N, C-alpha and C positions, 0 to 999 in steps of 0.2 A: 750145472749152470747156477750162477749166483743171481737169485731173484731180487736181491736187495740193491743191485746196481742200478743207478738212475739211467745210464745210457742204454740199457737193454729193456727197460720196462716202460710202460706207458706213464705219462705224467700222472701224479696223484690227483684224484678227483676231489674238488673242493665244493662244498655246498654253500654257494654264495648267499643264498637266502638266510641260512642259519647264521653265517658270519655277520650279515647285515643286522639281524635282530640282536645279536650279542653287542655289536658296536653301538646300536641305537640305545640299548639298555644302559651301557656304560656312560654314554654321553648325556642321557636324560636323567641319570641317577643322581644321588646326592654328591656334592663336591667334597673333596678331601680338605679343602680350605674354608675358613669361615672368618668374616670380618667382624672383629670384636672391638667395642669401645671406640677409641679415637683413631680408627683406621688401621689398627693392628691386625695382622693376619695370623690366625691360629691354624697350624697344620695339625690336623687330627691324628694322622698316622704316626707322626713324630712326637706328638704331645708337647709341642713348644711353639713359640711365636717365631715367625719369619723375620730375619733381620731387616731393618729399614735401610733404604738407600741402595738396594741392589748389592749389598756386600755379603759375601760368604764368610762366616766366622768359623775358623777351625782351631783346634787346640794345638799349639806349637810348644816347643821346649826351648828354654834359654839357658845358657851357661853364664852365671854371674860370679864375679869375684867376691871377696869377703866384704867389700865396701858397697856391694849392690850394683856395680857397673856391669853392663851387659858386654860379654866377651864375644859370644856367638849365638845366633838364633837358628833354630831348625824348624821346619814346617810340621814335623811329626816326630814321635818317639822312635819310629823305625829309621828315619833319616838321621837322627842323632846317634842311634846305635851303630849304624853303618859307618858314620864318620869316626866314632870312638873305637870301633873294632870290637864291639861287644854285642850281646843279643838284646832284643827289645825287652825281654823279661828283666834283664839286668838294669836297664834304664828305668823301667817301671818300679823296680825295687828301690833304686836310688831316689826316685821321686818320693816314694812313700816314706822312706826312712829319713829323708832330708839331711843326710850326712854329706860333708864335703868330699870331693874326689880330686885326684891329681890330674890336671890337664895342662900340658905344655909347661911342666915344672911349677905350676901354681895350684893352690887349693881353690876349687870352684864349687859352687852349688848349682844343682839342676832345679829349675823352676818351670812350672807350666805357664804358658802365656797364650793370649788370643792372637791369631793371625787373621787379618782381614784382607780379603782378595776381592777384586771387582768381579761381579757376576757377568758371564759372557752371554 
């Protein structure tokens, strides 16, 4: 007999009083966020300020031609790697070395950029 099957065993017993004390401790404890200065919100666990305006800022990747014109933008290094048919490590190395690569028969540079998305 399999004692680990949920269908043949009794429901696990939950100590609700213990859970409620843990929940109360978390809710009444110190906050992870702190308002600093002129309304800026410092996130302690991330050690950075929260972006204003409800925007989420993530690091994207751009392909730029030799004149600095943006050819294509990606939301992440992984997305860029999938599109180019290489590994993420290769894209990271190209970013670090700052050498031009061949994309659609043109020499392009890979640059980091900030992508701002509305917070849901």
